[in-house]
C-alpha positions as CSV (number, residue, x, y, z in Angstrom):
1,X,0.0,0.0,0.0
2,X,1.1,3.5,-0.8
3,X,1.5,5.7,2.2
4,X,0.0,9.1,2.0
5,X,2.2,12.2,2.3
6,X,0.9,13.9,5.4
7,X,1.9,17.1,7.2
8,X,3.2,14.9,10.1
9,X,5.5,13.0,7.7
10,X,6.8,16.2,6.2
11,X,7.6,17.7,9.6
12,X,9.4,14.5,10.6
13,X,11.5,14.5,7.4
14,X,12.3,18.2,8.0
15,X,13.5,17.6,11.5
16,X,15.7,14.7,10.4
17,X,17.2,16.8,7.6
18,X,17.8,19.7,10.0
19,X,19.6,17.5,12.5
20,X,21.7,16.0,9.7
21,X,22.7,19.4,8.4
22,X,23.5,20.6,11.9
23,X,25.7,17.5,12.5
24,X,27.6,18.1,9.3
25,X,28.1,21.8,10.1
26,X,29.5,20.9,13.5
27,X,31.8,18.2,11.9
28,X,33.0,20.8,9.3
29,X,33.7,23.6,11.9
30,X,35.3,21.5,14.6
31,X,37.0,18.7,12.7
32,X,37.6,19.3,9.0
33,X,38.5,23.0,9.1
34,X,41.1,22.8,11.9
35,X,42.7,19.7,10.3
36,X,43.0,21.6,7.0
37,X,44.3,24.7,8.7
38,X,46.9,22.7,10.7
39,X,48.2,21.1,7.6
40,X,48.4,24.4,5.8
41,X,49.9,26.1,8.8
42,X,52.7,23.5,9.0
43,X,53.4,24.0,5.4
44,X,53.5,27.8,5.7
45,X,55.8,27.6,8.8
46,X,58.2,25.3,7.0
47,X,58.3,27.6,4.0
48,X,58.9,30.6,6.3
49,X,61.8,28.7,8.0
50,X,63.3,27.6,4.7
51,X,63.2,31.2,3.4
52,X,64.8,32.4,6.6
53,X,67.6,29.8,6.3
54,X,68.2,30.7,2.6
55,X,68.3,34.4,3.3
56,X,70.7,33.8,6.2
57,X,73.0,31.8,3.9
58,X,72.9,34.5,1.2
59,X,73.8,37.1,3.8
60,X,76.7,35.0,4.9
61,X,77.9,34.7,1.3
62,X,77.5,38.5,0.9
63,X,79.4,39.1,4.1
64,X,82.0,36.5,3.2
65,X,81.5,34.8,6.6
66,X,83.1,31.4,7.2
67,X,80.4,28.8,6.6
68,X,80.8,25.7,8.8
69,X,80.5,22.1,7.6
70,X,77.0,21.9,8.9
71,X,76.0,24.9,6.8
72,X,75.8,27.4,9.6
73,X,77.6,30.7,9.9
74,X,77.8,33.7,12.2
75,X,76.7,37.1,10.8
76,X,78.6,40.0,12.3
77,X,76.4,42.8,11.0
78,X,73.7,43.4,13.7
79,X,71.5,45.3,11.3
80,X,71.3,42.4,8.8
81,X,70.7,39.9,11.6
82,X,67.9,42.1,13.0
83,X,66.3,42.5,9.5
84,X,66.4,38.8,8.8
85,X,64.9,37.9,12.2
86,X,62.1,40.5,11.8
87,X,61.4,39.2,8.4
88,X,61.1,35.6,9.7
89,X,58.9,36.7,12.6
90,X,56.6,38.6,10.2
91,X,56.3,35.6,7.9
92,X,55.6,33.3,10.9
93,X,52.9,35.7,12.2
94,X,51.3,35.9,8.7
95,X,51.1,32.1,8.8
96,X,49.3,32.1,12.1
97,X,47.0,34.8,11.0
98,X,46.2,33.1,7.7
99,X,45.7,29.6,9.2
100,X,44.3,30.0,12.7
101,X,44.2,27.0,15.0
102,X,41.5,27.0,17.7
């Protein structure tokens, strides 16, 4: 037998769909978005660190500082060091602003 479409059945179906949409929204906000942001944040921070390291090495070459076997060097120009560190901090802050983690 075919069941009639009644107002009671429509209300029940509407409630079920509303609960499902609410559950999906909660899943999206509290699980999926933070996971995606964390992944993107990690990538952004790595890129900021890699850029900082590359800029530091370029400054060492320009200053003709002795580069150690592990690739590190000491910069003697305080202004250059300060500029590089500020640039790194700005890039890091931009990552945290762009990909917030709650």
